PDBQT receptor file of N, H, CA, C and O in Angstrom, charges set to zero:
ATOM      1  N   MET A   1     174.016 -63.665 -70.002  1.00  0.00    +0.000 N 
ATOM      2  CA  MET A   1     174.962 -62.829 -70.733  1.00  0.00    +0.000 C 
ATOM      3  C   MET A   1     174.698 -62.966 -72.229  1.00  0.00    +0.000 C 
ATOM      4  O   MET A   1     174.479 -64.066 -72.736  1.00  0.00    +0.000 OA
ATOM      5  N   LYS A   2     174.722 -61.843 -72.921  1.00  0.00    +0.000 N 
ATOM      6  H   LYS A   2     174.900 -60.949 -72.509  1.00  0.00    +0.000 HD
ATOM      7  CA  LYS A   2     174.434 -61.835 -74.353  1.00  0.00    +0.000 C 
ATOM      8  C   LYS A   2     175.668 -62.269 -75.143  1.00  0.00    +0.000 C 
ATOM      9  O   LYS A   2     176.805 -62.011 -74.747  1.00  0.00    +0.000 OA
ATOM     10  N   SER A   3     175.413 -62.929 -76.264  1.00  0.00    +0.000 N 
ATOM     11  H   SER A   3     174.490 -63.138 -76.586  1.00  0.00    +0.000 HD
ATOM     12  CA  SER A   3     176.514 -63.313 -77.143  1.00  0.00    +0.000 C 
ATOM     13  C   SER A   3     176.995 -62.078 -77.913  1.00  0.00    +0.000 C 
ATOM     14  O   SER A   3     176.336 -61.038 -77.914  1.00  0.00    +0.000 OA
ATOM     15  N   SER A   4     178.136 -62.207 -78.557  1.00  0.00    +0.000 N 
ATOM     16  H   SER A   4     178.672 -63.052 -78.556  1.00  0.00    +0.000 HD
ATOM     17  CA  SER A   4     178.696 -61.069 -79.306  1.00  0.00    +0.000 C 
ATOM     18  C   SER A   4     177.775 -60.643 -80.440  1.00  0.00    +0.000 C 
ATOM     19  O   SER A   4     177.744 -59.461 -80.785  1.00  0.00    +0.000 OA
ATOM     20  N   LYS A   5     177.027 -61.562 -81.026  1.00  0.00    +0.000 N 
ATOM     21  H   LYS A   5     177.052 -62.522 -80.746  1.00  0.00    +0.000 HD
ATOM     22  CA  LYS A   5     176.096 -61.224 -82.103  1.00  0.00    +0.000 C 
ATOM     23  C   LYS A   5     174.929 -60.402 -81.569  1.00  0.00    +0.000 C 
ATOM     24  O   LYS A   5     174.417 -59.531 -82.272  1.00  0.00    +0.000 OA
ATOM     25  N   GLU A   6     174.506 -60.663 -80.350  1.00  0.00    +0.000 N 
ATOM     26  H   GLU A   6     174.922 -61.371 -79.778  1.00  0.00    +0.000 HD
ATOM     27  CA  GLU A   6     173.401 -59.924 -79.761  1.00  0.00    +0.000 C 
ATOM     28  C   GLU A   6     173.807 -58.544 -79.288  1.00  0.00    +0.000 C 
ATOM     29  O   GLU A   6     172.946 -57.687 -79.086  1.00  0.00    +0.000 OA
ATOM     30  N   ARG A   7     175.097 -58.309 -79.105  1.00  0.00    +0.000 N 
ATOM     31  H   ARG A   7     175.796 -59.006 -79.268  1.00  0.00    +0.000 HD
ATOM     32  CA  ARG A   7     175.594 -57.031 -78.613  1.00  0.00    +0.000 C 
ATOM     33  C   ARG A   7     176.107 -56.143 -79.734  1.00  0.00    +0.000 C 
ATOM     34  O   ARG A   7     176.895 -55.238 -79.463  1.00  0.00    +0.000 OA
ATOM     35  N   ARG A   8     175.706 -56.353 -80.956  1.00  0.00    +0.000 N 
ATOM     36  H   ARG A   8     175.066 -57.089 -81.176  1.00  0.00    +0.000 HD
ATOM     37  CA  ARG A   8     176.244 -55.587 -82.080  1.00  0.00    +0.000 C 
ATOM     38  C   ARG A   8     175.887 -54.113 -82.031  1.00  0.00    +0.000 C 
ATOM     39  O   ARG A   8     176.729 -53.272 -82.346  1.00  0.00    +0.000 OA
ATOM     40  N   GLY A   9     174.685 -53.780 -81.654  1.00  0.00    +0.000 N 
ATOM     41  H   GLY A   9     174.001 -54.464 -81.398  1.00  0.00    +0.000 HD
ATOM     42  CA  GLY A   9     174.257 -52.389 -81.643  1.00  0.00    +0.000 C 
ATOM     43  C   GLY A   9     174.749 -51.655 -80.407  1.00  0.00    +0.000 C 
ATOM     44  O   GLY A   9     175.115 -52.278 -79.411  1.00  0.00    +0.000 OA
ATOM     45  N   PHE A  10     174.757 -50.354 -80.474  1.00  0.00    +0.000 N 
ATOM     46  H   PHE A  10     174.460 -49.848 -81.283  1.00  0.00    +0.000 HD
ATOM     47  CA  PHE A  10     175.065 -49.531 -79.306  1.00  0.00    +0.000 C 
ATOM     48  C   PHE A  10     174.266 -48.246 -79.406  1.00  0.00    +0.000 C 
ATOM     49  O   PHE A  10     173.797 -47.874 -80.482  1.00  0.00    +0.000 OA
ATOM     50  N   THR A  11     174.118 -47.581 -78.290  1.00  0.00    +0.000 N 
ATOM     51  H   THR A  11     174.499 -47.884 -77.416  1.00  0.00    +0.000 HD
ATOM     52  CA  THR A  11     173.197 -46.451 -78.216  1.00  0.00    +0.000 C 
ATOM     53  C   THR A  11     173.614 -45.272 -79.091  1.00  0.00    +0.000 C 
ATOM     54  O   THR A  11     172.746 -44.499 -79.497  1.00  0.00    +0.000 OA
ATOM     55  N   GLY A  12     174.864 -45.101 -79.394  1.00  0.00    +0.000 N 
ATOM     56  H   GLY A  12     175.569 -45.728 -79.064  1.00  0.00    +0.000 HD
ATOM     57  CA  GLY A  12     175.316 -43.956 -80.173  1.00  0.00    +0.000 C 
ATOM     58  C   GLY A  12     175.428 -44.208 -81.662  1.00  0.00    +0.000 C 
ATOM     59  O   GLY A  12     176.002 -43.388 -82.379  1.00  0.00    +0.000 OA
ATOM     60  N   ALA A  13     174.898 -45.313 -82.146  1.00  0.00    +0.000 N 
ATOM     61  H   ALA A  13     174.431 -45.979 -81.564  1.00  0.00    +0.000 HD
ATOM     62  CA  ALA A  13     175.054 -45.666 -83.560  1.00  0.00    +0.000 C 
ATOM     63  C   ALA A  13     174.443 -44.635 -84.497  1.00  0.00    +0.000 C 
ATOM     64  O   ALA A  13     175.028 -44.321 -85.533  1.00  0.00    +0.000 OA
ATOM     65  N   ALA A  14     173.294 -44.113 -84.154  1.00  0.00    +0.000 N 
ATOM     66  H   ALA A  14     172.819 -44.369 -83.312  1.00  0.00    +0.000 HD
ATOM     67  CA  ALA A  14     172.642 -43.125 -85.019  1.00  0.00    +0.000 C 
ATOM     68  C   ALA A  14     173.461 -41.842 -85.104  1.00  0.00    +0.000 C 
ATOM     69  O   ALA A  14     173.607 -41.264 -86.181  1.00  0.00    +0.000 OA
ATOM     70  N   ALA A  15     173.990 -41.401 -83.978  1.00  0.00    +0.000 N 
ATOM     71  H   ALA A  15     173.872 -41.871 -83.103  1.00  0.00    +0.000 HD
ATOM     72  CA  ALA A  15     174.819 -40.195 -83.970  1.00  0.00    +0.000 C 
ATOM     73  C   ALA A  15     176.109 -40.428 -84.744  1.00  0.00    +0.000 C 
ATOM     74  O   ALA A  15     176.574 -39.540 -85.458  1.00  0.00    +0.000 OA
ATOM     75  N   LEU A  16     176.684 -41.605 -84.608  1.00  0.00    +0.000 N 
ATOM     76  H   LEU A  16     176.306 -42.327 -84.027  1.00  0.00    +0.000 HD
ATOM     77  CA  LEU A  16     177.899 -41.946 -85.343  1.00  0.00    +0.000 C 
ATOM     78  C   LEU A  16     177.647 -41.883 -86.843  1.00  0.00    +0.000 C 
ATOM     79  O   LEU A  16     178.448 -41.320 -87.590  1.00  0.00    +0.000 OA
ATOM     80  N   ALA A  17     176.538 -42.458 -87.281  1.00  0.00    +0.000 N 
ATOM     81  H   ALA A  17     175.887 -42.915 -86.675  1.00  0.00    +0.000 HD
ATOM     82  CA  ALA A  17     176.193 -42.432 -88.701  1.00  0.00    +0.000 C 
ATOM     83  C   ALA A  17     175.957 -41.004 -89.190  1.00  0.00    +0.000 C 
ATOM     84  O   ALA A  17     176.327 -40.658 -90.311  1.00  0.00    +0.000 OA
ATOM     85  N   GLN A  18     175.347 -40.188 -88.354  1.00  0.00    +0.000 N 
ATOM     86  H   GLN A  18     175.046 -40.469 -87.443  1.00  0.00    +0.000 HD
ATOM     87  CA  GLN A  18     175.088 -38.794 -88.727  1.00  0.00    +0.000 C 
ATOM     88  C   GLN A  18     176.403 -38.029 -88.898  1.00  0.00    +0.000 C 
ATOM     89  O   GLN A  18     176.540 -37.254 -89.844  1.00  0.00    +0.000 OA
ATOM     90  N   HIS A  19     177.360 -38.232 -88.009  1.00  0.00    +0.000 N 
ATOM     91  H   HIS A  19     177.249 -38.862 -87.240  1.00  0.00    +0.000 HD
ATOM     92  CA  HIS A  19     178.647 -37.546 -88.129  1.00  0.00    +0.000 C 
ATOM     93  C   HIS A  19     179.423 -38.045 -89.347  1.00  0.00    +0.000 C 
ATOM     94  O   HIS A  19     180.080 -37.263 -90.033  1.00  0.00    +0.000 OA
ATOM     95  N   ALA A  20     179.345 -39.337 -89.610  1.00  0.00    +0.000 N 
ATOM     96  H   ALA A  20     178.811 -39.973 -89.053  1.00  0.00    +0.000 HD
ATOM     97  CA  ALA A  20     180.015 -39.881 -90.794  1.00  0.00    +0.000 C 
ATOM     98  C   ALA A  20     179.415 -39.309 -92.076  1.00  0.00    +0.000 C 
ATOM     99  O   ALA A  20     180.138 -38.991 -93.020  1.00  0.00    +0.000 OA
ATOM    100  N   ALA A  21     178.094 -39.180 -92.101  1.00  0.00    +0.000 N 
ATOM    101  H   ALA A  21     177.507 -39.438 -91.334  1.00  0.00    +0.000 HD
ATOM    102  CA  ALA A  21     177.440 -38.591 -93.276  1.00  0.00    +0.000 C 
ATOM    103  C   ALA A  21     177.826 -37.125 -93.437  1.00  0.00    +0.000 C 
ATOM    104  O   ALA A  21     178.004 -36.645 -94.556  1.00  0.00    +0.000 OA
ATOM    105  N   GLY A  22     177.954 -36.419 -92.324  1.00  0.00    +0.000 N 
ATOM    106  H   GLY A  22     177.810 -36.809 -91.415  1.00  0.00    +0.000 HD
ATOM    107  CA  GLY A  22     178.405 -35.028 -92.375  1.00  0.00    +0.000 C 
ATOM    108  C   GLY A  22     179.806 -34.920 -92.943  1.00  0.00    +0.000 C 
ATOM    109  O   GLY A  22     180.106 -34.013 -93.719  1.00  0.00    +0.000 OA
ATOM    110  N   ALA A  23     180.669 -35.862 -92.546  1.00  0.00    +0.000 N 
ATOM    111  H   ALA A  23     180.425 -36.599 -91.916  1.00  0.00    +0.000 HD
ATOM    112  CA  ALA A  23     182.036 -35.864 -93.067  1.00  0.00    +0.000 C 
ATOM    113  C   ALA A  23     182.040 -36.107 -94.573  1.00  0.00    +0.000 C 
ATOM    114  O   ALA A  23     182.824 -35.496 -95.299  1.00  0.00    +0.000 OA
ATOM    115  N   ILE A  24     181.174 -36.988 -95.039  1.00  0.00    +0.000 N 
ATOM    116  H   ILE A  24     180.537 -37.484 -94.449  1.00  0.00    +0.000 HD
ATOM    117  CA  ILE A  24     181.080 -37.262 -96.472  1.00  0.00    +0.000 C 
ATOM    118  C   ILE A  24     180.688 -35.995 -97.230  1.00  0.00    +0.000 C 
ATOM    119  O   ILE A  24     181.247 -35.690 -98.284  1.00  0.00    +0.000 OA
ATOM    120  N   ALA A  25     179.730 -35.270 -96.684  1.00  0.00    +0.000 N 
ATOM    121  H   ALA A  25     179.277 -35.517 -95.827  1.00  0.00    +0.000 HD
ATOM    122  CA  ALA A  25     179.285 -34.037 -97.339  1.00  0.00    +0.000 C 
ATOM    123  C   ALA A  25     180.431 -33.031 -97.423  1.00  0.00    +0.000 C 
ATOM    124  O   ALA A  25     180.619 -32.386 -98.455  1.00  0.00    +0.000 OA
ATOM    125  N   TYR A  26     181.189 -32.900 -96.346  1.00  0.00    +0.000 N 
ATOM    126  H   TYR A  26     181.036 -33.424 -95.508  1.00  0.00    +0.000 HD
ATOM    127  CA  TYR A  26     182.330 -31.975 -96.360  1.00  0.00    +0.000 C 
ATOM    128  C   TYR A  26     183.417 -32.449 -97.331  1.00  0.00    +0.000 C 
ATOM    129  O   TYR A  26     184.053 -31.626 -97.989  1.00  0.00    +0.000 OA
ATOM    130  N   LEU A  27     183.638 -33.761 -97.427  1.00  0.00    +0.000 N 
ATOM    131  H   LEU A  27     183.122 -34.429 -96.892  1.00  0.00    +0.000 HD
ATOM    132  CA  LEU A  27     184.639 -34.261 -98.360  1.00  0.00    +0.000 C 
ATOM    133  C   LEU A  27     184.217 -34.004 -99.810  1.00  0.00    +0.000 C 
ATOM    134  O   LEU A  27     185.062 -33.742-100.665  1.00  0.00    +0.000 OA
ATOM    135  N   LYS A  28     182.925 -34.077-100.082  1.00  0.00    +0.000 N 
ATOM    136  H   LYS A  28     182.238 -34.290 -99.387  1.00  0.00    +0.000 HD
ATOM    137  CA  LYS A  28     182.432 -33.721-101.424  1.00  0.00    +0.000 C 
ATOM    138  C   LYS A  28     182.684 -32.244-101.703  1.00  0.00    +0.000 C 
ATOM    139  O   LYS A  28     183.006 -31.857-102.826  1.00  0.00    +0.000 OA
ATOM    140  N   GLU A  29     182.532 -31.428-100.666  1.00  0.00    +0.000 N 
ATOM    141  H   GLU A  29     182.270 -31.742 -99.754  1.00  0.00    +0.000 HD
ATOM    142  CA  GLU A  29     182.816 -29.998-100.805  1.00  0.00    +0.000 C 
ATOM    143  C   GLU A  29     184.305 -29.773-101.073  1.00  0.00    +0.000 C 
ATOM    144  O   GLU A  29     184.674 -28.897-101.856  1.00  0.00    +0.000 OA
ATOM    145  N   VAL A  30     185.155 -30.568-100.419  1.00  0.00    +0.000 N 
ATOM    146  H   VAL A  30     184.854 -31.280 -99.784  1.00  0.00    +0.000 HD
ATOM    147  CA  VAL A  30     186.604 -30.485-100.666  1.00  0.00    +0.000 C 
ATOM    148  C   VAL A  30     186.894 -30.793-102.131  1.00  0.00    +0.000 C 
ATOM    149  O   VAL A  30     187.649 -30.076-102.788  1.00  0.00    +0.000 OA
ATOM    150  N   CYS A  31     186.294 -31.855-102.633  1.00  0.00    +0.000 N 
ATOM    151  H   CYS A  31     185.681 -32.438-102.099  1.00  0.00    +0.000 HD
ATOM    152  CA  CYS A  31     186.514 -32.234-104.038  1.00  0.00    +0.000 C 
ATOM    153  C   CYS A  31     186.075 -31.135-104.997  1.00  0.00    +0.000 C 
ATOM    154  O   CYS A  31     186.775 -30.826-105.961  1.00  0.00    +0.000 OA
ATOM    155  N   ALA A  32     184.921 -30.553-104.729  1.00  0.00    +0.000 N 
ATOM    156  H   ALA A  32     184.352 -30.804-103.946  1.00  0.00    +0.000 HD
ATOM    157  CA  ALA A  32     184.421 -29.482-105.597  1.00  0.00    +0.000 C 
ATOM    158  C   ALA A  32     185.325 -28.261-105.531  1.00  0.00    +0.000 C 
ATOM    159  O   ALA A  32     185.595 -27.632-106.554  1.00  0.00    +0.000 OA
ATOM    160  N   ALA A  33     185.792 -27.925-104.344  1.00  0.00    +0.000 N 
ATOM    161  H   ALA A  33     185.573 -28.437-103.513  1.00  0.00    +0.000 HD
ATOM    162  CA  ALA A  33     186.673 -26.765-104.190  1.00  0.00    +0.000 C 
ATOM    163  C   ALA A  33     188.008 -27.001-104.889  1.00  0.00    +0.000 C 
ATOM    164  O   ALA A  33     188.561 -26.091-105.507  1.00  0.00    +0.000 OA
ATOM    165  N   CYS A  34     188.517 -28.209-104.791  1.00  0.00    +0.000 N 
ATOM    166  H   CYS A  34     188.068 -28.949-104.290  1.00  0.00    +0.000 HD
ATOM    167  CA  CYS A  34     189.782 -28.527-105.471  1.00  0.00    +0.000 C 
ATOM    168  C   CYS A  34     189.621 -28.440-106.984  1.00  0.00    +0.000 C 
ATOM    169  O   CYS A  34     190.496 -27.931-107.685  1.00  0.00    +0.000 OA
ATOM    170  N   ALA A  35     188.499 -28.938-107.475  1.00  0.00    +0.000 N 
ATOM    171  H   ALA A  35     187.789 -29.351-106.905  1.00  0.00    +0.000 HD
ATOM    172  CA  ALA A  35     188.246 -28.878-108.919  1.00  0.00    +0.000 C 
ATOM    173  C   ALA A  35     188.140 -27.435-109.392  1.00  0.00    +0.000 C 
ATOM    174  O   ALA A  35     188.516 -27.111-110.518  1.00  0.00    +0.000 OA
ATOM    175  N   ALA A  36     187.618 -26.563-108.513  1.00  0.00    +0.000 N 
ATOM    176  H   ALA A  36     187.312 -26.826-107.598  1.00  0.00    +0.000 HD
ATOM    177  CA  ALA A  36     187.477 -25.149-108.861  1.00  0.00    +0.000 C 
ATOM    178  C   ALA A  36     188.746 -24.351-108.566  1.00  0.00    +0.000 C 
ATOM    179  O   ALA A  36     188.835 -23.174-108.915  1.00  0.00    +0.000 OA
ATOM    180  N   GLY A  37     189.721 -24.985-107.929  1.00  0.00    +0.000 N 
ATOM    181  H   GLY A  37     189.648 -25.942-107.646  1.00  0.00    +0.000 HD
ATOM    182  CA  GLY A  37     190.967 -24.304-107.599  1.00  0.00    +0.000 C 
ATOM    183  C   GLY A  37     190.861 -23.385-106.389  1.00  0.00    +0.000 C 
ATOM    184  O   GLY A  37     191.686 -22.487-106.221  1.00  0.00    +0.000 OA
ATOM    185  N   ASP A  38     189.869 -23.596-105.557  1.00  0.00    +0.000 N 
ATOM    186  H   ASP A  38     189.199 -24.326-105.694  1.00  0.00    +0.000 HD
ATOM    187  CA  ASP A  38     189.640 -22.763-104.373  1.00  0.00    +0.000 C 
ATOM    188  C   ASP A  38     190.284 -23.413-103.152  1.00  0.00    +0.000 C 
ATOM    189  O   ASP A  38     189.666 -24.222-102.461  1.00  0.00    +0.000 OA
ATOM    190  N   LYS A  39     191.522 -23.046-102.906  1.00  0.00    +0.000 N 
ATOM    191  H   LYS A  39     192.024 -22.389-103.468  1.00  0.00    +0.000 HD
ATOM    192  CA  LYS A  39     192.307 -23.673-101.844  1.00  0.00    +0.000 C 
ATOM    193  C   LYS A  39     191.761 -23.348-100.448  1.00  0.00    +0.000 C 
ATOM    194  O   LYS A  39     191.746 -24.220 -99.579  1.00  0.00    +0.000 OA
ATOM    195  N   ALA A  40     191.323 -22.129-100.226  1.00  0.00    +0.000 N 
ATOM    196  H   ALA A  40     191.336 -21.421-100.932  1.00  0.00    +0.000 HD
ATOM    197  CA  ALA A  40     190.819 -21.734 -98.904  1.00  0.00    +0.000 C 
ATOM    198  C   ALA A  40     189.556 -22.511 -98.536  1.00  0.00    +0.000 C 
ATOM    199  O   ALA A  40     189.416 -22.983 -97.408  1.00  0.00    +0.000 OA
ATOM    200  N   THR A  41     188.652 -22.638 -99.484  1.00  0.00    +0.000 N 
ATOM    201  H   THR A  41     188.766 -22.254-100.400  1.00  0.00    +0.000 HD
ATOM    202  CA  THR A  41     187.424 -23.391 -99.226  1.00  0.00    +0.000 C 
ATOM    203  C   THR A  41     187.728 -24.870 -99.011  1.00  0.00    +0.000 C 
ATOM    204  O   THR A  41     187.117 -25.512 -98.157  1.00  0.00    +0.000 OA
ATOM    205  N   ALA A  42     188.661 -25.405 -99.775  1.00  0.00    +0.000 N 
ATOM    206  H   ALA A  42     189.157 -24.883-100.469  1.00  0.00    +0.000 HD
ATOM    207  CA  ALA A  42     189.049 -26.808 -99.622  1.00  0.00    +0.000 C 
ATOM    208  C   ALA A  42     189.633 -27.056 -98.234  1.00  0.00    +0.000 C 
ATOM    209  O   ALA A  42     189.307 -28.058 -97.598  1.00  0.00    +0.000 OA
ATOM    210  N   ARG A  43     190.480 -26.166 -97.764  1.00  0.00    +0.000 N 
ATOM    211  H   ARG A  43     190.745 -25.351 -98.281  1.00  0.00    +0.000 HD
ATOM    212  CA  ARG A  43     191.067 -26.318 -96.416  1.00  0.00    +0.000 C 
ATOM    213  C   ARG A  43     189.997 -26.263 -95.337  1.00  0.00    +0.000 C 
ATOM    214  O   ARG A  43     189.997 -27.072 -94.410  1.00  0.00    +0.000 OA
ATOM    215  N   ARG A  44     189.083 -25.302 -95.463  1.00  0.00    +0.000 N 
ATOM    216  H   ARG A  44     189.083 -24.644 -96.216  1.00  0.00    +0.000 HD
ATOM    217  CA  ARG A  44     188.021 -25.153 -94.468  1.00  0.00    +0.000 C 
ATOM    218  C   ARG A  44     187.141 -26.400 -94.428  1.00  0.00    +0.000 C 
ATOM    219  O   ARG A  44     186.834 -26.912 -93.352  1.00  0.00    +0.000 OA
ATOM    220  N   ALA A  45     186.743 -26.882 -95.586  1.00  0.00    +0.000 N 
ATOM    221  H   ALA A  45     186.992 -26.466 -96.460  1.00  0.00    +0.000 HD
ATOM    222  CA  ALA A  45     185.881 -28.062 -95.653  1.00  0.00    +0.000 C 
ATOM    223  C   ALA A  45     186.613 -29.302 -95.138  1.00  0.00    +0.000 C 
ATOM    224  O   ALA A  45     186.006 -30.158 -94.494  1.00  0.00    +0.000 OA
ATOM    225  N   LEU A  46     187.904 -29.400 -95.418  1.00  0.00    +0.000 N 
ATOM    226  H   LEU A  46     188.396 -28.704 -95.941  1.00  0.00    +0.000 HD
ATOM    227  CA  LEU A  46     188.680 -30.533 -94.933  1.00  0.00    +0.000 C 
ATOM    228  C   LEU A  46     188.775 -30.518 -93.409  1.00  0.00    +0.000 C 
ATOM    229  O   LEU A  46     188.662 -31.562 -92.767  1.00  0.00    +0.000 OA
ATOM    230  N   ARG A  47     188.981 -29.334 -92.833  1.00  0.00    +0.000 N 
ATOM    231  H   ARG A  47     189.072 -28.486 -93.355  1.00  0.00    +0.000 HD
ATOM    232  CA  ARG A  47     189.006 -29.232 -91.365  1.00  0.00    +0.000 C 
ATOM    233  C   ARG A  47     187.667 -29.649 -90.774  1.00  0.00    +0.000 C 
ATOM    234  O   ARG A  47     187.623 -30.338 -89.754  1.00  0.00    +0.000 OA
ATOM    235  N   GLN A  48     186.588 -29.240 -91.402  1.00  0.00    +0.000 N 
ATOM    236  H   GLN A  48     186.623 -28.681 -92.230  1.00  0.00    +0.000 HD
ATOM    237  CA  GLN A  48     185.264 -29.610 -90.906  1.00  0.00    +0.000 C 
ATOM    238  C   GLN A  48     185.021 -31.117 -91.028  1.00  0.00    +0.000 C 
ATOM    239  O   GLN A  48     184.434 -31.728 -90.135  1.00  0.00    +0.000 OA
ATOM    240  N   ALA A  49     185.470 -31.706 -92.124  1.00  0.00    +0.000 N 
ATOM    241  H   ALA A  49     185.947 -31.210 -92.849  1.00  0.00    +0.000 HD
ATOM    242  CA  ALA A  49     185.338 -33.158 -92.296  1.00  0.00    +0.000 C 
ATOM    243  C   ALA A  49     186.133 -33.897 -91.221  1.00  0.00    +0.000 C 
ATOM    244  O   ALA A  49     185.656 -34.877 -90.649  1.00  0.00    +0.000 OA
ATOM    245  N   LEU A  50     187.333 -33.423 -90.955  1.00  0.00    +0.000 N 
ATOM    246  H   LEU A  50     187.720 -32.627 -91.419  1.00  0.00    +0.000 HD
ATOM    247  CA  LEU A  50     188.148 -34.055 -89.911  1.00  0.00    +0.000 C 
ATOM    248  C   LEU A  50     187.495 -33.927 -88.541  1.00  0.00    +0.000 C 
ATOM    249  O   LEU A  50     187.550 -34.861 -87.742  1.00  0.00    +0.000 OA
ATOM    250  N   ASN A  51     186.885 -32.795 -88.265  1.00  0.00    +0.000 N 
ATOM    251  H   ASN A  51     186.841 -32.036 -88.914  1.00  0.00    +0.000 HD
ATOM    252  CA  ASN A  51     186.184 -32.622 -86.999  1.00  0.00    +0.000 C 
ATOM    253  C   ASN A  51     185.013 -33.597 -86.879  1.00  0.00    +0.000 C 
ATOM    254  O   ASN A  51     184.796 -34.184 -85.819  1.00  0.00    +0.000 OA
ATOM    255  N   GLU A  52     184.270 -33.765 -87.951  1.00  0.00    +0.000 N 
ATOM    256  H   GLU A  52     184.446 -33.288 -88.812  1.00  0.00    +0.000 HD
ATOM    257  CA  GLU A  52     183.153 -34.710 -87.940  1.00  0.00    +0.000 C 
ATOM    258  C   GLU A  52     183.650 -36.138 -87.702  1.00  0.00    +0.000 C 
ATOM    259  O   GLU A  52     183.059 -36.887 -86.923  1.00  0.00    +0.000 OA
ATOM    260  N   LEU A  53     184.729 -36.503 -88.371  1.00  0.00    +0.000 N 
ATOM    261  H   LEU A  53     185.209 -35.895 -89.003  1.00  0.00    +0.000 HD
ATOM    262  CA  LEU A  53     185.273 -37.845 -88.200  1.00  0.00    +0.000 C 
ATOM    263  C   LEU A  53     185.828 -38.060 -86.794  1.00  0.00    +0.000 C 
ATOM    264  O   LEU A  53     185.685 -39.143 -86.228  1.00  0.00    +0.000 OA
ATOM    265  N   GLU A  54     186.448 -37.051 -86.242  1.00  0.00    +0.000 N 
ATOM    266  H   GLU A  54     186.565 -36.171 -86.702  1.00  0.00    +0.000 HD
ATOM    267  CA  GLU A  54     186.965 -37.150 -84.876  1.00  0.00    +0.000 C 
ATOM    268  C   GLU A  54     185.813 -37.302 -83.884  1.00  0.00    +0.000 C 
ATOM    269  O   GLU A  54     185.907 -38.077 -82.933  1.00  0.00    +0.000 OA
ATOM    270  N   THR A  55     184.740 -36.570 -84.105  1.00  0.00    +0.000 N 
ATOM    271  H   THR A  55     184.663 -35.940 -84.878  1.00  0.00    +0.000 HD
ATOM    272  CA  THR A  55     183.565 -36.698 -83.245  1.00  0.00    +0.000 C 
ATOM    273  C   THR A  55     182.978 -38.099 -83.359  1.00  0.00    +0.000 C 
ATOM    274  O   THR A  55     182.592 -38.694 -82.352  1.00  0.00    +0.000 OA
ATOM    275  N   ALA A  56     182.906 -38.627 -84.568  1.00  0.00    +0.000 N 
ATOM    276  H   ALA A  56     183.219 -38.145 -85.386  1.00  0.00    +0.000 HD
ATOM    277  CA  ALA A  56     182.394 -39.983 -84.779  1.00  0.00    +0.000 C 
ATOM    278  C   ALA A  56     183.297 -41.010 -84.107  1.00  0.00    +0.000 C 
ATOM    279  O   ALA A  56     182.809 -41.960 -83.495  1.00  0.00    +0.000 OA
ATOM    280  N   ARG A  57     184.596 -40.827 -84.216  1.00  0.00    +0.000 N 
ATOM    281  H   ARG A  57     184.992 -40.055 -84.713  1.00  0.00    +0.000 HD
ATOM    282  CA  ARG A  57     185.541 -41.761 -83.595  1.00  0.00    +0.000 C 
ATOM    283  C   ARG A  57     185.400 -41.759 -82.079  1.00  0.00    +0.000 C 
ATOM    284  O   ARG A  57     185.426 -42.811 -81.441  1.00  0.00    +0.000 OA
ATOM    285  N   THR A  58     185.252 -40.585 -81.518  1.00  0.00    +0.000 N 
ATOM    286  H   THR A  58     185.231 -39.730 -82.037  1.00  0.00    +0.000 HD
ATOM    287  CA  THR A  58     185.070 -40.472 -80.076  1.00  0.00    +0.000 C 
ATOM    288  C   THR A  58     183.777 -41.168 -79.646  1.00  0.00    +0.000 C 
ATOM    289  O   THR A  58     183.747 -41.872 -78.637  1.00  0.00    +0.000 OA
ATOM    290  N   GLY A  59     182.726 -40.966 -80.410  1.00  0.00    +0.000 N 
ATOM    291  H   GLY A  59     182.750 -40.395 -81.230  1.00  0.00    +0.000 HD
ATOM    292  CA  GLY A  59     181.454 -41.614 -80.106  1.00  0.00    +0.000 C 
ATOM    293  C   GLY A  59     181.560 -43.130 -80.193  1.00  0.00    +0.000 C 
ATOM    294  O   GLY A  59     180.942 -43.846 -79.405  1.00  0.00    +0.000 OA
ATOM    295  N   LEU A  60     182.338 -43.616 -81.144  1.00  0.00    +0.000 N 
ATOM    296  H   LEU A  60     182.840 -43.034 -81.784  1.00  0.00    +0.000 HD
ATOM    297  CA  LEU A  60     182.532 -45.051 -81.286  1.00  0.00    +0.000 C 
ATOM    298  C   LEU A  60     183.277 -45.605 -80.080  1.00  0.00    +0.000 C 
ATOM    299  O   LEU A  60     182.936 -46.677 -79.582  1.00  0.00    +0.000 OA
ATOM    300  N   GLN A  61     184.277 -44.894 -79.613  1.00  0.00    +0.000 N 
ATOM    301  H   GLN A  61     184.554 -44.023 -80.018  1.00  0.00    +0.000 HD
ATOM    302  CA  GLN A  61     185.021 -45.355 -78.436  1.00  0.00    +0.000 C 
ATOM    303  C   GLN A  61     184.123 -45.391 -77.204  1.00  0.00    +0.000 C 
ATOM    304  O   GLN A  61     184.195 -46.322 -76.402  1.00  0.00    +0.000 OA
ATOM    305  N   ILE A  62     183.278 -44.372 -77.059  1.00  0.00    +0.000 N 
ATOM    306  H   ILE A  62     183.219 -43.616 -77.711  1.00  0.00    +0.000 HD
ATOM    307  CA  ILE A  62     182.355 -44.339 -75.928  1.00  0.00    +0.000 C 
ATOM    308  C   ILE A  62     181.356 -45.469 -76.044  1.00  0.00    +0.000 C 
ATOM    309  O   ILE A  62     181.007 -46.093 -75.042  1.00  0.00    +0.000 OA
ATOM    310  N   GLY A  63     180.890 -45.742 -77.253  1.00  0.00    +0.000 N 
ATOM    311  H   GLY A  63     181.173 -45.235 -78.067  1.00  0.00    +0.000 HD
ATOM    312  CA  GLY A  63     179.926 -46.826 -77.479  1.00  0.00    +0.000 C 
ATOM    313  C   GLY A  63     180.494 -48.198 -77.198  1.00  0.00    +0.000 C 
ATOM    314  O   GLY A  63     179.750 -49.108 -76.833  1.00  0.00    +0.000 OA
ATOM    315  N   ARG A  64     181.791 -48.368 -77.359  1.00  0.00    +0.000 N 
ATOM    316  H   ARG A  64     182.396 -47.629 -77.655  1.00  0.00    +0.000 HD
ATOM    317  CA  ARG A  64     182.425 -49.654 -77.107  1.00  0.00    +0.000 C 
ATOM    318  C   ARG A  64     182.583 -49.934 -75.616  1.00  0.00    +0.000 C 
ATOM    319  O   ARG A  64     182.723 -51.087 -75.207  1.00  0.00    +0.000 OA
ATOM    320  N   GLU A  65     182.561 -48.900 -74.823  1.00  0.00    +0.000 N 
ATOM    321  H   GLU A  65     182.448 -47.964 -75.155  1.00  0.00    +0.000 HD
ATOM    322  CA  GLU A  65     182.766 -49.078 -73.379  1.00  0.00    +0.000 C 
ATOM    323  C   GLU A  65     181.541 -49.564 -72.673  1.00  0.00    +0.000 C 
ATOM    324  O   GLU A  65     181.566 -49.758 -71.457  1.00  0.00    +0.000 OA
TER     325      GLU A  65
C-alpha cells in the first residue's frame, strides 16, 4: 500500500489545471469589462469562469475517489 505522499498525484490533474487556468483567463476578462463599464460582458465572462471552476471542482472530486 502506498503512503499518502506517494499518492499525491491523480489522473485528472492536468485537466484540473487547464480548467483553473481557463477560469483565470475569464476572471481577467471580468476585470477588464468592469473597468470598461461593460456589465453584459462582465456577467458573461463571470458565468464562464464559474463554469470552468465547477468543472474543475467536479474533476477534483472524481480524482479523489
